[in-house]
Backbone bond lengths (Angstrom), bond angles and torsions (degrees), N, CA, C in turn:
res aa  C-N    CA-C-N  psi(-1)  N-CA   C-N-CA  omega(-1)  CA-C   N-CA-C  phi
1 M - - - 1.466 - - 1.521 108.54 -
2 S 1.300 115.74 132.69 1.461 119.36 -179.87 1.518 110.63 -69.63
3 K 1.342 115.99 160.47 1.462 120.77 178.84 1.510 111.52 -62.22
4 S 1.346 116.07 -37.30 1.462 118.51 -178.72 1.510 110.77 -69.72
5 A 1.342 116.90 -38.72 1.471 120.22 178.16 1.516 110.80 -65.92
6 A 1.355 115.68 -41.38 1.471 119.21 178.64 1.515 110.65 -63.02
7 G 1.332 115.93 -38.40 1.461 118.79 179.41 1.499 112.12 -65.90
8 E 1.354 116.50 -41.35 1.463 119.76 178.87 1.523 111.21 -64.29
9 R 1.340 115.54 -38.45 1.469 118.48 178.86 1.520 110.55 -66.01
10 G 1.347 116.04 -40.82 1.468 119.47 178.32 1.505 111.76 -61.90
11 D 1.337 117.31 -39.64 1.459 120.28 178.84 1.512 111.08 -63.29
12 R 1.367 115.77 -40.62 1.464 118.76 -179.96 1.522 111.16 -64.71
13 L 1.351 116.50 -41.06 1.467 120.32 179.77 1.520 110.99 -65.65
14 R 1.330 116.03 -41.93 1.456 118.14 179.29 1.513 110.68 -65.61
15 G 1.316 116.86 -38.41 1.454 119.80 178.59 1.506 112.05 -66.29
16 K 1.327 116.78 -33.55 1.464 119.93 -176.40 1.507 112.74 -85.47
17 W 1.354 115.49 -39.95 1.470 118.84 -171.51 1.522 114.10 -113.51
18 G 1.318 117.93 -6.03 1.461 119.37 -175.93 1.514 113.13 -57.46
19 W 1.316 118.37 -35.87 1.456 121.52 -178.15 1.519 111.22 -66.10
20 L 1.366 116.55 -27.32 1.466 119.31 178.09 1.523 111.34 -68.70
21 V 1.343 116.43 -30.15 1.461 120.44 176.58 1.521 110.25 -77.52
22 L 1.334 117.11 -41.11 1.453 122.04 -175.55 1.520 112.31 -65.97
23 V 1.336 116.73 -43.72 1.459 119.97 -175.99 1.519 112.57 -61.37
24 P 1.368 120.36 -49.14 1.468 118.64 177.22 1.514 113.23 -58.67
25 M 1.357 117.25 -36.36 1.462 119.51 178.76 1.520 111.08 -63.83
26 L 1.338 116.93 -40.43 1.461 120.08 178.55 1.522 110.86 -66.28
27 V 1.338 116.37 -40.10 1.462 120.18 178.95 1.523 110.39 -64.11
28 L 1.356 116.81 -42.44 1.455 120.51 178.91 1.515 111.08 -63.08
29 A 1.329 117.53 -43.60 1.467 120.60 179.33 1.512 111.08 -61.94
30 A 1.342 117.29 -40.24 1.462 120.80 179.59 1.517 110.78 -64.40
31 R 1.354 116.27 -39.00 1.460 119.76 179.59 1.515 111.79 -66.86
32 V 1.336 116.36 -42.58 1.469 119.83 177.85 1.511 111.15 -60.84
33 Q 1.343 116.73 -43.53 1.466 120.68 179.73 1.521 110.82 -63.93
34 A 1.331 117.68 -38.48 1.459 120.79 -179.09 1.522 111.40 -70.30
35 Q 1.344 117.08 -31.26 1.458 120.32 -176.31 1.518 112.68 -82.65
36 A 1.331 118.33 -21.96 1.465 120.34 -174.52 1.521 111.54 -130.19
37 P 1.330 118.17 62.80 1.461 119.72 178.48 1.532 110.76 -69.96
38 V 1.302 117.03 142.82 1.468 121.67 177.88 1.515 108.38 -122.95
39 D 1.324 116.24 123.94 1.454 121.17 178.15 1.523 107.60 -93.57
40 N 1.319 117.29 114.94 1.452 121.28 -176.36 1.521 112.74 -97.44
41 S 1.318 117.59 21.77 1.459 119.69 174.29 1.526 109.30 -58.36
42 T 1.321 115.72 146.97 1.469 120.17 -172.80 1.515 112.14 -116.27
43 V 1.337 115.88 130.86 1.461 123.01 169.89 1.526 107.22 -93.96
44 N 1.328 116.93 120.73 1.463 121.63 -179.83 1.523 110.03 -95.70
45 V 1.327 115.69 127.18 1.471 121.71 -178.23 1.525 108.88 -126.54
46 T 1.332 116.26 128.72 1.466 121.48 174.62 1.520 108.88 -119.94
47 L 1.328 116.67 128.59 1.461 123.09 -179.10 1.526 109.56 -109.39
48 H 1.334 114.95 128.94 1.469 121.34 -175.70 1.529 108.21 -129.46
49 P 1.350 117.69 88.83 1.467 120.42 179.08 1.518 111.74 -76.85
50 S 1.342 115.66 150.46 1.468 121.01 -178.88 1.526 110.12 -135.45
51 V 1.317 114.84 147.94 1.460 122.31 174.60 1.519 108.28 -97.35
52 G 1.328 116.86 125.92 1.459 120.93 -179.35 1.513 112.42 -66.91
53 E 1.325 115.34 153.98 1.465 120.41 -179.55 1.523 109.92 -60.17
54 G 1.331 116.12 125.62 1.451 121.29 179.76 1.516 113.85 79.63
55 A 1.324 118.00 -3.81 1.465 121.13 -178.71 1.521 110.32 -91.44
56 R 1.322 115.61 158.57 1.459 120.98 178.42 1.529 110.92 -112.17
57 R 1.294 115.74 20.20 1.459 119.41 178.84 1.531 108.82 -149.06
58 I 1.313 116.01 169.47 1.462 121.72 177.08 1.524 108.81 -73.12
59 T 1.320 116.47 126.30 1.464 120.56 -174.40 1.521 114.34 -112.34
60 S 1.339 117.83 -11.45 1.456 119.00 178.83 1.529 110.02 -155.27
61 L 1.313 114.25 159.76 1.457 121.44 179.25 1.519 108.41 -131.54
62 Q 1.334 116.16 117.13 1.457 121.23 174.01 1.523 107.72 -88.18
63 V 1.325 115.99 130.07 1.458 121.49 -174.61 1.528 109.04 -120.02
64 A 1.325 116.54 129.67 1.462 122.31 173.81 1.525 107.97 -119.81
65 V 1.326 116.49 130.87 1.462 121.69 -177.34 1.520 108.86 -131.13
66 Q 1.315 116.98 133.47 1.463 121.38 171.61 1.521 108.50 -120.98
67 I 1.343 115.04 123.79 1.451 122.50 -177.08 1.519 108.80 -110.33
68 P 1.337 118.90 134.56 1.466 120.96 -178.06 1.527 112.41 -57.61
69 A 1.313 114.46 157.02 1.463 120.83 -179.92 1.519 110.74 -60.76
70 E 1.308 115.64 137.98 1.457 122.07 177.73 1.522 107.47 -154.08
71 A 1.323 116.72 138.83 1.464 120.67 -179.18 1.521 109.38 -73.51
72 V 1.330 116.37 110.43 1.465 121.84 179.43 1.518 108.30 -126.78
73 A 1.307 116.32 123.59 1.460 121.15 -178.90 1.524 110.37 -77.79
74 A 1.305 115.85 159.99 1.471 120.94 176.58 1.524 109.58 -58.02
75 G 1.331 116.60 133.05 1.454 121.71 178.15 1.508 115.24 86.12
76 A 1.332 117.88 -6.40 1.466 120.94 179.21 1.530 109.77 -84.54
77 P 1.336 118.55 150.33 1.466 120.90 177.71 1.521 111.53 -56.44
78 L 1.325 116.02 138.37 1.463 121.16 -173.04 1.529 111.84 -122.33
79 I 1.334 116.82 -57.99 1.458 122.60 178.43 1.518 108.26 -135.51
80 R 1.341 116.05 164.15 1.461 118.98 -176.75 1.524 110.80 -156.03
81 M 1.338 114.39 165.05 1.455 122.55 172.58 1.525 107.59 -151.21
82 P 1.328 118.49 139.76 1.466 118.81 175.71 1.519 110.80 -58.81
83 L 1.313 116.24 146.61 1.465 121.11 173.57 1.522 110.83 -80.97
84 V 1.316 115.44 -42.42 1.467 122.28 179.06 1.517 107.75 -135.95
85 L 1.329 115.61 137.43 1.452 121.60 -177.50 1.523 108.47 -131.69
86 S 1.347 116.75 108.27 1.471 121.24 -178.19 1.524 111.30 51.77
87 N 1.325 115.71 47.02 1.475 124.64 179.30 1.529 113.13 70.30
88 V 1.320 117.21 14.71 1.467 121.98 176.52 1.521 108.54 -105.98
89 R 1.319 117.23 125.35 1.457 121.26 175.36 1.522 108.80 -74.49
90 T 1.329 116.58 127.01 1.458 121.19 -176.21 1.530 110.87 -88.58
91 A 1.334 115.26 -174.52 1.464 121.56 179.03 1.522 112.47 -85.75
92 A 1.328 118.18 7.90 1.467 120.53 -175.01 1.524 112.82 -56.62
93 T 1.322 117.42 -36.47 1.465 120.69 -176.71 1.525 112.86 -100.84
94 S 1.336 117.52 0.26 1.466 118.69 -174.32 1.527 113.96 -128.00
95 L 1.325 119.30 0.63 1.461 120.01 178.74 1.527 110.04 -66.26
96 H 1.329 116.24 154.67 1.467 121.83 -173.81 1.531 111.58 -117.54
97 D 1.341 114.15 154.22 1.468 122.55 167.80 1.527 113.12 53.94
98 L 1.318 116.75 42.98 1.458 120.08 178.47 1.526 109.73 -68.70
99 Q 1.325 115.94 123.01 1.461 122.67 176.24 1.516 108.78 -127.32
100 V 1.323 115.61 133.92 1.460 121.42 -177.50 1.520 108.82 -131.96
101 R 1.332 116.22 135.67 1.456 121.91 179.03 1.528 109.67 -135.35
102 D 1.338 115.68 152.50 1.454 121.85 167.15 1.516 107.59 -130.84
103 D 1.327 117.85 -163.39 1.468 119.73 -176.71 1.530 112.88 -65.71
104 D 1.322 117.63 -19.01 1.464 121.53 -179.62 1.522 113.02 -93.05
105 G 1.346 117.01 -0.36 1.461 119.51 178.69 1.513 112.63 112.61
106 P 1.337 117.67 -158.78 1.472 121.40 179.82 1.528 111.23 -55.89
107 L 1.330 114.99 139.31 1.461 120.63 -175.89 1.530 109.15 -116.85
108 P 1.335 118.32 106.87 1.470 120.02 177.90 1.524 110.59 -69.35
109 L 1.347 115.48 143.08 1.454 121.23 -177.59 1.515 111.73 -124.71
110 T 1.302 115.57 154.27 1.462 123.03 166.00 1.526 106.13 -121.09
111 H 1.315 117.71 169.41 1.467 118.88 177.84 1.521 110.24 -148.65
112 D 1.318 114.80 156.96 1.460 120.97 170.11 1.519 108.48 -145.39
113 D 1.334 115.69 160.68 1.457 122.11 -175.37 1.521 110.92 -114.06
114 D 1.322 116.04 143.60 1.458 120.15 172.00 1.520 109.46 -64.02
115 K 1.313 116.27 139.48 1.468 120.92 179.72 1.518 112.23 -95.34
116 S 1.301 117.48 -20.37 1.464 121.02 -178.86 1.521 108.83 -154.08
117 G 1.318 115.58 170.21 1.455 120.91 -179.55 1.509 110.65 126.89
118 Q 1.321 115.72 160.50 1.453 120.80 -179.88 1.525 111.16 -63.39
119 K 1.334 116.08 -33.22 1.460 121.82 178.69 1.517 107.42 -138.34
120 T 1.319 116.87 118.37 1.463 120.46 -175.63 1.528 110.73 -101.89
121 Y 1.330 114.82 147.75 1.467 121.90 -176.49 1.519 110.63 -127.84
122 R 1.322 115.20 156.80 1.457 121.65 159.85 1.524 106.78 -96.67
123 H 1.328 116.50 127.37 1.458 122.57 -178.46 1.524 109.26 -109.65
124 W 1.321 117.04 125.96 1.460 121.87 174.50 1.521 108.54 -97.91
125 K 1.337 116.29 136.66 1.460 122.03 -177.94 1.521 109.84 -125.16
126 A 1.322 115.77 146.70 1.457 120.87 -179.77 1.518 110.54 -81.00
127 A 1.333 116.10 138.05 1.462 120.30 178.68 1.522 111.96 -77.54
128 R 1.323 116.94 -10.86 1.475 122.11 176.15 1.513 108.19 -142.84
129 A 1.320 116.62 172.05 1.458 120.76 178.11 1.527 110.63 -63.93
130 V 1.315 115.80 145.89 1.461 121.87 -177.54 1.522 109.88 -97.66
131 H 1.335 115.80 135.14 1.463 121.47 178.74 1.522 109.05 -129.10
132 G 1.321 116.66 120.61 1.458 120.77 177.82 1.516 112.24 86.14
133 P 1.327 117.21 179.56 1.467 121.17 -179.58 1.524 111.99 -66.12
134 L 1.328 115.09 153.15 1.466 121.86 177.68 1.521 110.07 -94.31
135 K 1.323 116.15 139.22 1.455 121.87 173.67 1.528 107.90 -122.06
136 L 1.328 115.97 117.31 1.464 121.91 -178.09 1.521 109.98 -113.73
137 S 1.318 116.24 148.11 1.455 121.40 169.12 1.524 108.43 -146.33
138 Y 1.334 115.77 143.37 1.470 121.02 178.40 1.526 108.63 -165.56
139 R 1.321 115.16 169.89 1.465 121.30 -179.24 1.527 110.19 -124.00
140 V 1.320 114.70 141.01 1.464 120.98 175.96 1.523 107.97 -121.36
141 D 1.326 117.30 125.63 1.462 121.07 176.26 1.528 110.14 -77.97
142 I 1.336 115.30 146.27 1.466 121.24 175.77 1.523 106.70 -113.69
143 A 1.310 116.17 97.18 1.463 120.82 -171.06 1.524 113.65 -96.51
144 N 1.332 118.46 -15.13 1.467 122.99 -178.26 1.524 112.51 60.09
145 E 1.314 116.98 27.35 1.465 119.77 177.97 1.524 110.46 -79.28
146 A 1.323 115.73 154.98 1.460 120.43 177.82 1.531 109.78 -64.50
147 N 1.313 116.25 142.54 1.452 120.60 179.27 1.528 110.24 -61.58
148 P 1.340 119.05 119.93 1.464 120.89 -176.02 1.526 113.81 -67.54
149 L 1.331 117.58 -13.77 1.464 120.42 -178.12 1.519 112.74 -94.12
150 G 1.335 116.84 -0.35 1.462 119.40 177.63 1.513 112.83 102.51
151 A 1.323 115.17 -158.35 1.464 121.10 -175.88 1.521 110.87 -59.82
152 A 1.359 115.71 135.44 1.452 120.80 -177.15 1.524 109.16 -166.12
153 P 1.319 118.20 159.46 1.467 120.46 175.89 1.524 110.62 -68.21
154 P 1.332 118.47 159.31 1.475 121.79 -175.82 1.526 111.99 -79.77
155 F 1.331 115.97 66.57 1.461 120.30 -177.40 1.526 113.21 -91.93
156 E 1.349 117.31 -25.29 1.452 118.66 -178.00 1.525 110.30 -74.21
157 L 1.338 116.23 162.23 1.455 119.96 177.25 1.525 110.07 -64.10
158 R 1.341 115.39 128.47 1.454 121.43 176.44 1.526 108.31 -140.39
159 S 1.327 115.87 154.00 1.458 120.68 -175.11 1.524 110.64 -132.83
160 E 1.321 114.69 136.66 1.466 121.68 174.32 1.519 107.61 -133.48
161 G 1.330 116.69 117.98 1.451 120.11 -179.98 1.517 110.97 59.94
162 G 1.312 116.89 -125.64 1.451 120.92 -177.26 1.515 113.62 -95.90
163 S 1.325 117.88 18.07 1.457 120.43 -178.27 1.526 110.50 -128.66
164 F 1.328 115.77 165.11 1.457 120.35 173.85 1.522 108.01 -146.39
165 S 1.332 116.05 163.09 1.456 120.87 -179.83 1.521 109.36 -147.63
166 G 1.319 115.30 163.01 1.457 120.26 177.75 1.512 111.20 166.31
167 L 1.312 116.07 161.33 1.453 122.67 177.31 1.522 109.06 -91.72
168 T 1.328 118.07 138.59 1.463 120.12 -178.11 1.530 111.88 -55.84
169 G 1.315 117.50 -35.05 1.462 119.91 -179.78 1.511 113.80 -61.86
170 S 1.332 117.39 -18.43 1.459 120.37 -178.01 1.527 113.60 -87.44
171 F 1.350 117.65 -9.78 1.473 118.31 -176.72 1.523 114.74 -147.93
172 L 1.322 119.51 -10.46 1.466 121.32 -170.11 1.530 111.57 -100.03
173 L 1.335 116.04 124.95 1.465 121.90 173.14 1.520 109.07 -78.71
174 L 1.336 115.81 130.13 1.456 121.94 -177.40 1.528 109.68 -132.14
175 P 1.336 117.71 163.84 1.464 119.68 178.68 1.531 112.01 -57.30
176 D 1.309 115.63 146.56 1.465 121.77 -178.75 1.531 108.40 -93.01
177 G 1.311 116.96 104.56 1.463 120.86 -179.88 1.507 111.28 153.25
178 N 1.337 116.39 -168.67 1.462 122.11 -176.50 1.525 113.56 -113.82
179 R 1.303 117.06 4.44 1.464 120.63 177.81 1.528 109.71 -61.63
180 K 1.321 117.10 142.11 1.459 121.15 -177.93 1.530 111.64 -83.02
181 Y 1.332 114.46 139.47 1.465 121.72 177.10 1.525 108.56 -136.38
182 R 1.316 115.44 155.83 1.453 120.63 163.88 1.527 107.25 -96.77
183 L 1.312 116.57 147.90 1.460 120.75 179.26 1.522 108.81 -112.18
184 R 1.333 115.22 120.63 1.459 120.73 175.41 1.526 107.65 -99.29
185 L 1.319 115.88 113.01 1.463 122.18 -177.83 1.519 109.95 -98.90
186 R 1.332 115.08 124.03 1.470 120.82 177.74 1.527 109.02 -121.17
187 W 1.311 115.51 146.07 1.464 122.23 179.04 1.528 109.80 -111.17
188 D 1.326 115.80 130.03 1.459 122.12 171.58 1.527 106.22 -115.69
189 L 1.336 116.08 97.62 1.469 121.44 -172.12 1.527 111.87 -109.63
190 A 1.325 115.97 26.99 1.464 120.36 -176.59 1.521 112.31 -58.55
191 N 1.327 117.23 -33.10 1.465 120.19 -177.53 1.525 113.36 -78.10
192 L 1.325 117.98 -7.00 1.467 120.64 -174.95 1.514 113.25 -106.36
193 G 1.321 117.68 0.16 1.452 119.61 179.55 1.517 112.00 100.11
194 G 1.329 115.22 163.17 1.452 121.00 -172.35 1.512 115.42 -68.95
195 E 1.342 119.43 -19.23 1.459 121.19 -176.05 1.523 112.65 -96.80
196 A 1.308 118.53 1.87 1.463 121.02 -178.04 1.523 110.63 -69.54
197 L 1.330 116.02 143.86 1.461 122.84 178.75 1.518 110.15 -128.50
198 G 1.312 115.67 144.87 1.454 120.84 174.59 1.516 109.87 -102.60
199 V 1.333 116.44 132.05 1.459 121.82 -178.05 1.522 108.74 -132.81
200 S 1.329 116.46 137.98 1.466 121.62 176.02 1.520 108.37 -143.10
201 T 1.318 116.79 175.62 1.460 119.82 176.46 1.521 111.74 -67.58
202 L 1.335 117.75 -9.65 1.460 121.33 173.29 1.525 111.45 -80.29
203 G 1.347 116.82 -22.59 1.458 120.40 -178.92 1.516 111.64 138.53
204 L 1.325 115.39 -171.59 1.463 122.50 -178.20 1.521 110.24 -86.99
205 G 1.329 116.47 130.97 1.458 121.29 177.04 1.513 112.93 76.37
206 D 1.330 115.83 -161.16 1.465 120.92 -179.84 1.531 109.79 -62.77
207 Q 1.346 115.30 136.64 1.456 119.61 -175.11 1.523 110.52 -143.41
208 L 1.339 115.57 161.11 1.459 122.93 176.62 1.523 108.29 -126.51
209 S 1.337 116.34 125.27 1.458 120.53 -177.42 1.521 111.00 -82.81
210 A 1.321 115.79 171.57 1.460 121.61 168.83 1.526 108.53 -72.80
211 A 1.332 116.66 167.04 1.462 121.13 177.69 1.527 109.51 -72.16
212 M 1.329 116.15 124.29 1.460 121.61 -177.65 1.524 109.67 -144.87
213 Q 1.320 115.70 161.44 1.453 120.29 173.16 1.526 109.21 -72.44
214 P 1.341 118.01 153.72 1.460 120.15 -178.31 1.527 113.93 -52.79
215 E 1.321 117.75 -37.47 1.472 119.15 -179.89 1.538 110.97 -62.27
216 Q 1.315 117.45 -33.72 1.466 120.32 176.92 1.529 110.73 -73.43
217 L 1.328 117.25 -32.83 1.466 120.48 178.23 1.521 112.36 -69.34
218 E 1.322 116.93 -12.33 1.471 121.28 176.84 1.529 111.56 -75.21
219 S 1.331 118.05 -6.51 1.466 121.40 -171.57 1.518 113.27 -104.97
220 I 1.329 117.51 18.73 1.460 120.95 176.44 1.532 108.22 -86.70
221 F 1.315 116.64 129.14 1.473 120.97 -177.97 1.514 109.48 -105.82
222 L 1.345 114.78 137.07 1.465 121.52 179.84 1.532 108.48 -104.55
């Protein structure tokens, strides 16, 4: 068979049967998309470390969090933080000046703690229905005290000289649930001087994570 004849035959076959190949591929793509949805909503976090008066190290961390709008009824779980993480006591019970707002203004909260489970949390709940995105702000002290629970990895916030470190799960309030979010991490280092840099396991400076469940977002190290 000549090349031109073979080409003409191929064109006829593609014209006649090509749609049979295309349709299954479209159906398969639709099924894959339906089975693996990814929610790319973003939680915005800004970290603002401060040096205490007369101190030679960072003594506190101001945290600002903005969570995308989500319909949450009064009394339903809203935000959370682990109570203990790998034998490290977190900031869940010691954070200061927690303020929460939505589109309707200040949002009063209540909280309760898990009594059992492999991983226990403090859960904050809204006293009324939530409308619009949440804006949170609070402060965490960095005291460099010995872990009261004994030997543990260095996950809690600690400071040496002009730097600090810690795991997000030990201090960061995140949405309560399994919905996937991306985390946008921003550094506000104005109090540390012009040469200060923020570094995390996401990279150098401001960064945006992949879409993950809140429990996975607890594993970012600063």
